[in-house]
Backbone as numpy.savetxt, mean C-alpha at the origin, in Angstrom:
# Nx Ny Nz CAx CAy CAz Cx Cy Cz
31.17 2.75 -18.06 30.34 3.92 -17.90 29.21 3.90 -18.90
28.14 4.46 -18.49 26.99 4.59 -19.37 27.24 5.80 -20.27
27.19 5.60 -21.57 27.51 6.66 -22.52 26.44 7.75 -22.56
25.21 7.41 -22.15 24.14 8.39 -22.22 24.33 9.54 -21.24
24.65 9.23 -19.99 24.70 10.29 -18.99 26.09 10.44 -18.36
27.05 9.72 -18.81 28.45 9.79 -18.35 28.60 9.50 -16.85
27.60 8.89 -16.22 27.70 8.48 -14.83 27.85 6.97 -14.78
28.71 6.46 -13.90 28.85 5.01 -13.79 27.57 4.38 -13.28
27.25 3.20 -13.80 26.05 2.50 -13.39 26.32 1.67 -12.14
27.50 1.07 -12.04 27.82 0.23 -10.91 29.10 0.72 -10.25
29.31 0.28 -9.01 30.55 0.58 -8.32 30.43 1.78 -7.39
31.51 2.06 -6.67 31.47 3.14 -5.69 31.37 4.53 -6.32
31.64 4.64 -7.60 31.56 5.94 -8.27 30.15 6.32 -8.66
29.24 5.42 -8.46 27.85 5.65 -8.87 27.29 6.87 -8.13
26.69 7.76 -8.87 26.11 8.96 -8.29 24.70 8.62 -7.80
24.46 8.88 -6.52 23.18 8.52 -5.93 22.67 9.70 -5.10
21.43 10.04 -5.30 20.78 11.04 -4.48 20.24 10.33 -3.24
21.00 10.39 -2.15 20.64 9.62 -0.96 19.35 10.10 -0.31
19.07 11.39 -0.36 17.82 11.88 0.21 16.61 11.31 -0.54
16.73 11.26 -1.86 15.65 10.70 -2.68 15.46 9.22 -2.37
16.56 8.49 -2.30 16.47 7.05 -2.01 15.89 6.80 -0.63
16.33 7.58 0.36 15.79 7.42 1.71 14.30 7.72 1.74
13.89 8.72 0.99 12.47 9.05 0.91 11.68 7.88 0.34
12.17 7.30 -0.73 11.47 6.17 -1.35 11.50 4.93 -0.45
12.56 4.77 0.34 12.59 3.65 1.28 11.52 3.82 2.35
11.28 5.06 2.77 10.20 5.32 3.73 8.84 5.02 3.11
8.68 5.36 1.83 7.44 5.01 1.12 7.26 3.49 1.12
8.32 2.78 0.81 8.27 1.32 0.78 7.86 0.77 2.14
8.48 1.27 3.20 8.15 0.81 4.55 6.70 1.12 4.90
6.22 2.29 4.51 4.84 2.65 4.78 3.88 1.65 4.14
4.13 1.30 2.88 3.26 0.36 2.20 3.40 -1.05 2.75
4.58 -1.37 3.24 4.78 -2.67 3.88 3.89 -2.77 5.12
3.85 -1.70 5.91 3.01 -1.70 7.11 1.53 -1.67 6.75
1.18 -0.96 5.70 -0.21 -0.91 5.25 -0.67 -2.29 4.78
0.21 -3.02 4.12 -0.09 -4.39 3.70 -0.31 -5.28 4.91
0.55 -5.14 5.91 0.42 -5.94 7.13 -0.90 -5.64 7.85
-1.23 -4.37 7.97 -2.49 -3.99 8.63 -3.70 -4.50 7.87
-3.66 -4.42 6.56 -4.80 -4.86 5.75 -4.99 -6.37 5.82
-3.92 -7.12 5.66 -4.06 -8.58 5.72 -4.44 -9.04 7.13
-3.89 -8.37 8.14 -4.28 -8.70 9.52 -5.74 -8.41 9.77
-6.24 -7.32 9.23 -7.66 -6.98 9.38 -8.55 -8.01 8.71
-8.15 -8.45 7.53 -8.93 -9.47 6.82 -8.98 -10.75 7.65
-7.82 -11.18 8.16 -7.78 -12.41 8.93 -8.61 -12.31 10.21
-8.52 -11.18 10.90 -9.32 -11.01 12.12 -10.81 -10.97 11.82
-11.19 -10.29 10.76 -12.61 -10.23 10.40 -13.16 -11.61 10.07
-12.42 -12.34 9.26 -12.89 -13.67 8.85 -12.93 -14.61 10.05
-11.95 -14.50 10.94 -11.88 -15.40 12.09 -12.98 -15.14 13.11
-13.21 -13.87 13.43 -14.11 -13.56 14.53 -15.51 -13.10 14.11
-15.78 -13.00 12.85 -17.06 -12.47 12.40 -18.24 -13.30 12.89
-18.16 -14.60 12.74 -19.27 -15.47 13.15 -19.42 -15.51 14.66
-18.31 -15.40 15.39 -18.37 -15.49 16.85 -18.89 -14.22 17.49
-18.62 -13.07 16.89 -19.03 -11.80 17.48 -20.45 -11.43 17.05
-20.73 -11.58 15.78 -22.04 -11.17 15.25 -22.82 -12.41 14.84
-23.84 -12.76 15.66 -24.66 -13.94 15.36 -25.57 -13.69 14.16
-26.30 -12.59 14.18 -27.18 -12.19 13.09 -26.87 -10.76 12.70
-25.82 -10.54 11.93 -25.41 -9.17 11.64 -26.40 -8.45 10.72
-26.55 -7.14 10.99 -27.32 -6.30 10.09 -26.36 -5.80 9.02
-26.87 -5.57 7.86 -26.09 -5.12 6.71 -24.88 -6.04 6.44
-25.10 -7.32 6.22 -23.97 -8.24 6.01 -23.16 -7.94 4.74
-23.78 -7.28 3.77 -23.04 -6.96 2.55 -21.96 -5.92 2.80
-22.15 -5.12 3.84 -21.16 -4.10 4.16 -19.83 -4.73 4.54
-19.88 -5.83 5.26 -18.62 -6.48 5.67 -17.92 -7.08 4.45
-18.68 -7.49 3.44 -18.07 -7.97 2.20 -17.32 -6.83 1.52
-17.93 -5.64 1.51 -17.26 -4.46 0.95 -15.98 -4.13 1.73
-16.04 -4.27 3.04 -14.86 -4.00 3.87 -13.73 -4.95 3.50
-14.04 -6.22 3.41 -13.00 -7.21 3.08 -12.46 -6.98 1.68
-13.33 -6.70 0.72 -12.87 -6.42 -0.65 -11.98 -5.18 -0.69
-12.33 -4.17 0.09 -11.52 -2.95 0.12 -10.16 -3.23 0.72
-10.11 -4.02 1.78 -8.81 -4.39 2.37 -7.97 -5.22 1.38
-8.62 -6.05 0.59 -7.90 -6.81 -0.44 -7.32 -5.86 -1.49
-8.12 -4.86 -1.90 -7.62 -3.86 -2.85 -6.41 -3.10 -2.28
-6.48 -2.76 -1.01 -5.36 -2.07 -0.36 -4.12 -2.95 -0.36
-4.29 -4.22 -0.07 -3.15 -5.14 -0.05 -2.51 -5.25 -1.42
-3.32 -5.45 -2.45 -2.78 -5.57 -3.81 -2.16 -4.26 -4.28
-2.82 -3.15 -3.99 -2.28 -1.86 -4.37 -0.99 -1.52 -3.65
-0.90 -1.92 -2.38 0.34 -1.68 -1.63 1.49 -2.51 -2.19
1.18 -3.72 -2.60 2.22 -4.54 -3.23 2.72 -3.89 -4.53
1.80 -3.33 -5.29 2.18 -2.61 -6.51 3.05 -1.41 -6.16
2.66 -0.65 -5.15 3.43 0.52 -4.74 4.82 0.12 -4.25
4.90 -1.00 -3.54 6.21 -1.48 -3.08 7.09 -1.87 -4.26
6.49 -2.52 -5.25 7.25 -2.89 -6.45 7.75 -1.65 -7.18
6.89 -0.65 -7.34 7.30 0.58 -8.02 8.37 1.32 -7.22
8.25 1.34 -5.90 9.28 1.98 -5.08 10.61 1.26 -5.22
10.56 -0.05 -5.32 11.79 -0.82 -5.51 12.46 -0.47 -6.84
11.67 -0.35 -7.88 12.21 0.02 -9.19 12.83 1.41 -9.13
12.15 2.33 -8.46 12.66 3.70 -8.36 13.94 3.75 -7.55
13.99 3.01 -6.43 15.20 2.98 -5.60 16.35 2.34 -6.37
16.06 1.26 -7.06 17.10 0.55 -7.81 17.72 1.43 -8.88
16.91 2.27 -9.50 17.40 3.14 -10.57 17.91 4.48 -10.04
17.96 4.64 -8.73 18.48 5.85 -8.08 17.82 7.12 -8.59
16.53 7.06 -8.82 15.81 8.24 -9.26 15.90 8.51 -10.74
16.63 7.69 -11.47 16.76 7.88 -12.92 15.76 6.97 -13.63
14.51 7.14 -13.30 13.46 6.33 -13.87 12.58 7.21 -14.75
11.72 6.57 -15.46 10.76 7.34 -16.26 9.81 8.06 -15.32
9.44 9.25 -15.69 8.53 10.04 -14.86 7.21 9.33 -14.64
6.79 8.54 -15.62 5.51 7.83 -15.49 5.53 6.82 -14.35
6.70 6.23 -14.06 6.80 5.27 -12.96 6.58 6.00 -11.63
7.20 7.15 -11.46 7.02 7.93 -10.25 5.58 8.41 -10.09
4.98 8.84 -11.18 3.60 9.30 -11.14 2.67 8.15 -10.79
2.89 6.99 -11.39 2.08 5.81 -11.09 2.23 5.41 -9.63
3.45 5.50 -9.09 3.68 5.17 -7.69 2.94 6.15 -6.78
2.94 7.42 -7.13 2.25 8.42 -6.31 0.73 8.23 -6.36
0.20 7.96 -7.54 -1.24 7.73 -7.68 -1.65 6.47 -6.93
-0.86 5.43 -7.07 -1.13 4.17 -6.38 -1.12 4.38 -4.87
-0.15 5.14 -4.39 -0.06 5.40 -2.96 -1.27 6.16 -2.44
-1.69 7.17 -3.19 -2.87 7.95 -2.79 -4.12 7.07 -2.76
-4.29 6.23 -3.78 -5.46 5.35 -3.82 -5.43 4.34 -2.68
-4.25 3.81 -2.37 -4.13 2.84 -1.27 -4.55 3.47 0.04
-4.07 4.65 0.30 -4.41 5.33 1.54 -5.90 5.67 1.59
-6.46 6.09 0.47 -7.89 6.39 0.39 -8.73 5.13 0.64
-8.36 4.03 0.01 -9.10 2.78 0.21 -8.97 2.28 1.64
-7.80 2.45 2.25 -7.61 1.99 3.62 -8.51 2.78 4.57
-8.55 4.09 4.42 -9.42 4.91 5.26 -10.88 4.57 5.00
-11.23 4.34 3.75 -12.60 3.94 3.40 -12.98 2.63 4.08
-12.08 1.66 4.06 -12.35 0.37 4.70 -12.55 0.55 6.20
-11.75 1.40 6.83 -11.91 1.64 8.27 -13.24 2.32 8.58
-13.64 3.26 7.74 -14.93 3.94 7.94 -16.08 2.95 7.77
-16.03 2.13 6.72 -17.07 1.13 6.51 -17.13 0.13 7.67
-15.98 -0.26 8.17 -15.93 -1.18 9.31 -16.54 -0.53 10.55
-16.25 0.74 10.77 -16.83 1.46 11.91 -18.34 1.55 11.78
-18.83 1.80 10.58 -20.28 1.85 10.35 -20.92 0.49 10.64
-20.27 -0.57 10.16 -20.78 -1.93 10.39 -20.84 -2.26 11.89
-19.76 -1.96 12.59 -19.71 -2.24 14.02 -20.73 -1.38 14.76
-20.83 -0.10 14.40 -21.82 0.77 15.04 -23.25 0.30 14.82
-23.55 -0.17 13.65 -24.89 -0.64 13.33 -25.23 -1.93 14.09
-24.25 -2.79 14.27 -24.50 -4.08 14.90 -24.37 -4.07 16.42
-23.72 -3.07 16.99 -23.59 -3.01 18.44 -24.58 -2.04 19.07
-25.33 -1.32 18.26 -26.28 -0.36 18.84 -27.65 -0.97 19.03
């Protein structure tokens, strides 16, 4: 037993807040899907960019889109790592880890939406 909190660390006696763990597992899955969408978007953009747009207008915008998707991918990996640490510790983690995970998640979602908006602007400018 752990002398600090008198709860067993390992074994079936371990006290676990299952609702909290399930919530964090959903966070992990969300970031896993966000990572998949971001990397897939990067691959599709790089693959089809030359074939679809012969002389694109605002070519720097597509660079911003790709960089933003890269930021989302890296940030989602960080969020997944933090969620894993939180799940592993059954919610008995430092508050700063949870706060960092929440901030990272918010930034990832913001960057993902930003990348989609920039991509829509790029496509609208080049197809009009």
